[in-house]
C-alpha positions in Angstrom: -104.1 37.5 -72.4 -103.9 36.1 -76.0 -107.0 38.7 -77.1 -105.0 41.6 -76.7 -103.3 42.5 -80.5 -99.9 43.7 -80.3 -99.6 43.9 -84.3 -97.4 47.0 -85.1 -95.5 46.5 -82.0 -91.6 45.6 -82.7 -90.9 43.7 -79.0 -92.6 40.3 -78.4 -95.8 40.5 -76.3 -94.0 38.3 -73.6 -91.7 41.1 -73.1 -94.2 43.9 -73.5 -96.5 41.9 -71.0 -93.2 41.7 -68.5 -92.6 45.1 -68.4 -96.3 46.5 -67.8 -96.4 44.1 -65.2 -93.3 45.0 -63.2 -94.5 48.3 -63.7 -98.1 47.9 -62.3 -97.4 45.1 -59.6 -94.4 46.5 -57.6 -95.2 50.3 -58.1 -91.5 50.9 -60.0 -90.8 54.0 -61.6 -90.5 53.5 -65.5 -86.4 54.4 -65.5 -86.6 51.3 -62.5 -88.5 48.9 -65.3 -86.0 50.1 -67.9 -83.3 49.0 -65.6 -84.2 45.8 -64.7 -85.0 44.8 -68.8 -81.4 46.5 -69.6 -80.1 44.0 -66.9 -81.2 41.0 -68.8 -80.6 42.2 -72.1 -83.2 44.2 -73.0 -82.7 47.5 -74.2 -85.6 49.7 -74.2 -86.3 52.9 -73.3 -88.7 54.1 -70.0 -90.9 56.4 -72.7 -91.5 53.2 -74.1 -92.4 51.2 -71.2 -94.8 54.1 -70.4 -96.3 53.9 -74.2 -96.9 50.5 -72.9 -98.6 51.0 -69.9 -100.7 53.8 -71.6 -101.3 51.4 -74.5 -101.8 47.8 -72.6 -102.4 48.6 -68.9 -106.4 49.1 -69.4 -106.6 45.7 -71.7 -104.9 44.0 -69.1 -106.9 44.8 -66.4 -110.1 44.4 -68.2 -108.8 40.8 -68.7 -107.8 40.0 -65.2 -110.8 40.9 -63.6 -112.3 37.6 -65.2 -109.7 35.6 -64.4 -108.9 33.5 -60.3 -106.3 35.2 -58.4 -103.8 32.3 -57.8 -101.4 33.9 -55.3 -97.8 35.8 -56.0 -94.9 34.5 -56.1 -92.0 36.3 -54.7 -88.6 35.5 -54.7 -85.8 36.6 -51.9 -82.3 36.5 -51.0 -80.6 35.9 -47.9 -78.7 38.2 -46.9 -77.1 36.3 -44.2 -75.8 34.1 -46.5 -73.3 36.9 -48.0 -72.5 38.5 -45.1 -71.1 35.0 -43.7 -70.0 34.4 -47.3 -67.8 37.6 -47.3 -66.8 37.4 -43.8 -65.1 34.1 -45.0 -63.0 36.1 -47.5 -59.3 37.3 -46.7 -59.2 40.8 -46.8 -56.4 42.9 -46.4 -56.3 45.5 -43.9 -58.3 48.6 -44.8 -60.6 46.0 -47.0 -64.1 45.8 -47.5 -66.7 43.6 -49.2 -70.2 45.2 -50.1 -73.1 44.2 -51.9 -75.7 47.0 -53.5 -78.5 47.3 -55.5 -78.5 49.2 -58.6 -79.7 52.3 -57.1 -76.8 52.5 -55.2 -78.6 50.8 -52.2 -76.4 49.1 -49.4 -77.9 45.6 -48.8 -74.4 43.8 -47.3 -71.0 45.2 -46.2 -68.0 43.4 -44.1 -66.9 44.2 -42.1 -70.2 45.3 -41.0 -71.5 48.4 -40.1 -75.3 48.1 -38.9 -76.2 52.1 -39.3 -74.9 52.3 -43.1 -77.3 49.2 -43.9 -79.8 50.5 -46.6 -78.7 53.7 -47.1 -77.7 54.8 -50.5 -73.8 55.1 -51.6 -73.0 55.9 -55.0 -69.3 55.1 -55.3 -69.9 51.7 -56.7 -72.4 52.9 -59.2 -70.3 55.5 -60.4 -67.6 53.3 -61.0 -69.8 51.2 -63.2 -71.3 53.5 -65.2 -72.8 51.9 -68.1 -70.2 49.1 -67.9 -70.1 45.5 -66.0 -67.2 46.2 -64.1 -65.0 49.3 -63.2 -62.9 51.1 -60.5 -62.9 54.3 -58.7 -60.6 56.5 -56.4 -62.9 58.5 -53.8 -63.1 59.8 -50.5 -65.7 57.2 -48.8 -68.9 58.8 -47.0 -68.9 56.0 -44.9 -65.4 56.3 -42.7 -64.2 59.7 -44.7 -61.0 57.9 -45.9 -59.4 57.9 -49.3 -60.2 54.6 -50.5 -59.8 52.6 -53.8 -63.0 50.6 -55.2 -63.4 48.2 -57.9 -67.3 47.1 -58.7 -68.9 44.5 -60.9 -72.7 43.7 -62.0 -74.2 40.1 -61.0 -75.3 38.5 -64.2 -79.2 38.4 -64.2 -79.5 40.6 -61.3 -80.0 43.7 -60.1 -77.2 43.6 -57.7 -73.2 44.5 -57.6 -70.7 43.8 -55.6 -67.6 46.3 -54.7 -64.4 45.4 -53.2 -62.4 48.2 -51.2 -59.5 49.0 -49.5 -57.8 52.2 -47.6 -55.1 53.7 -50.2 -52.6 54.1 -47.0 -53.1 50.1 -46.4 -52.9 49.7 -50.6 -49.7 51.7 -50.8 -48.2 50.4 -47.5 -46.2 47.7 -48.9 -44.8 49.7 -51.6 -43.8 52.7 -49.4 -42.1 50.3 -46.5 -40.2 48.9 -50.1 -39.5 52.3 -51.0 -38.2 53.1 -47.6 -36.1 50.2 -47.7 -35.0 51.4 -51.2 -33.9 54.7 -50.4 -32.1 52.9 -47.3 -29.9 51.1 -49.5 -29.4 53.6 -52.2 -28.3 56.0 -49.3 -26.0 53.4 -47.5 -24.7 53.1 -51.1 -23.9 56.8 -52.0 -22.1 56.9 -48.5 -20.0 53.5 -49.4 -18.9 55.2 -52.8 -18.2 58.4 -51.4 -16.1 56.7 -48.5 -14.4 55.0 -51.5 -14.1 58.3 -53.8 -12.4 59.6 -50.4 -9.9 56.8 -50.0 -8.9 57.0 -53.4 -8.3 60.6 -53.9 -6.3 60.6 -50.6 -4.1 57.8 -51.8 -3.9 59.7 -54.8 -2.8 63.2 -52.9 -0.8 61.0 -50.6 0.8 59.4 -53.7 1.1 62.8 -55.7 2.8 64.2 -52.7 5.2 62.0 -52.3 6.1 61.6 -56.5 7.0 65.4 -56.1 8.8 65.3 -52.8 11.1 62.8 -54.8 11.0 64.2 -57.9 12.2 67.7 -55.8 15.0 65.8 -54.1 16.0 64.6 -57.4 15.9 67.9 -58.7 18.1 69.4 -56.1 20.6 66.7 -56.5 20.5 67.2 -60.3 21.2 70.8 -59.6 23.8 70.4 -57.3 25.4 67.9 -59.4 25.7 70.4 -62.2 26.3 73.6 -60.3 29.6 71.8 -58.8 30.6 69.7 -62.1 34.2 70.7 -63.0 32.9 70.3 -66.9 30.4 73.0 -68.6 27.1 71.2 -69.7 24.7 72.0 -71.8 21.6 70.6 -73.4 19.1 71.4 -75.7 16.2 69.6 -77.6 15.1 68.6 -81.4 13.7 72.4 -81.8 17.7 73.7 -80.9 16.1 75.2 -77.7 17.8 75.4 -74.6 16.8 72.8 -71.9 20.1 73.1 -68.8 22.7 75.0 -69.0 25.0 74.9 -65.5 27.1 78.0 -64.2 30.2 76.2 -65.4 28.9 76.3 -69.1 28.7 80.3 -68.8 31.5 80.6 -66.5 33.7 78.8 -69.4 31.9 80.9 -72.6 31.4 84.3 -70.6 27.2 83.9 -71.0 24.7 86.3 -70.0 22.0 84.8 -67.6 19.4 85.9 -70.2 20.9 83.7 -73.0 20.9 80.4 -71.0 17.6 80.2 -69.7 15.2 77.1 -70.8 13.8 78.0 -74.1 16.4 80.1 -75.4 17.7 79.3 -79.6 21.2 77.7 -78.8 22.2 79.4 -82.4 21.7 82.6 -80.1 24.1 81.2 -77.7 27.0 80.4 -80.0 26.2 84.1 -81.9 26.6 85.6 -78.9 29.9 83.5 -78.5 30.9 84.1 -81.7 30.9 88.0 -80.8 33.0 87.7 -78.0 35.3 85.1 -79.2 34.3 82.0 -77.6 33.2 80.6 -81.3 34.9 80.8 -84.7 32.5 79.2 -86.6 29.2 79.9 -88.5 26.5 79.4 -86.1 23.4 78.5 -88.6 25.6 75.9 -90.4 26.9 74.3 -86.8 23.5 73.7 -85.0 22.4 72.5 -88.9 25.3 69.9 -89.1 25.0 69.1 -85.3 20.9 68.3 -85.6 21.4 66.5 -88.6 23.9 64.0 -86.9 21.7 63.7 -84.1 18.6 62.6 -86.6 21.0 60.3 -87.8 21.0 58.4 -84.3 25.2 59.1 -84.4 27.0 60.7 -81.7 28.6 64.3 -82.8 31.7 65.0 -81.3 33.0 68.6 -82.3 36.1 70.9 -80.8 35.7 74.7 -80.6 38.6 77.0 -80.7 38.3 80.0 -78.2 41.8 81.8 -76.4 42.9 78.0 -75.4 42.1 74.4 -76.3 38.9 72.9 -74.9 
């Protein structure tokens, strides 16, 4: 074909000749020729191939008429080899291995399903797109199951291999782990709830026992206060009444409303001064008493009433 001039064309003659040979020899479409060249790393559009065929096709025919036909060299692929190889691969439950042509035609599949061999399935091709490898999730047209597909193009060949697995099978182990974790979480929650219940019950028992002991001690203290022969009065640092027994009220003739907890001691003394059971100054008395107590000293005072107390 050296008599044909390729001057002005960007691609070398060998590529142009090969593209035209593919188109004329195998009856491929222009797009198929484009795909085959792309598999070899040659980026040519099908429109360019069409122009080459129109420009050089007649010239090729004229050159070939004067040459001797020696035969055709054809390469084949033993599909049984791939099927045997796929069978040797250990697959998980719901898994499959498939060999496709770049147009999506299924050539080999394991596990083998005879009726679908030779049919076109676009799942793996769609997963690849323009890439060398890719993944996709889809509902399989072969068995109608939700599947995950991973596909890889074979370098220098118009073929792709895909690995598929059922989503339910792929997630089976994860689902089992989730069930185990949920069970363990539930068991832990029950144990924690039981511990909280036991602790709460012990606290309630302790509180009940403490309250019972407190009530008993309070009853004993009240009984002691009520039956002692001396009058007793207790007040806090703010000179507010805390405790006053009945004997104290009887001695100084005090009304109940002045001897309730929280009443001011100075008011109690003012009432005593009014009924003649206290002769001093109530404010000064309380001030001196608090000052003495604040110094950590013991205060002793005698109060004059109608009789010596």
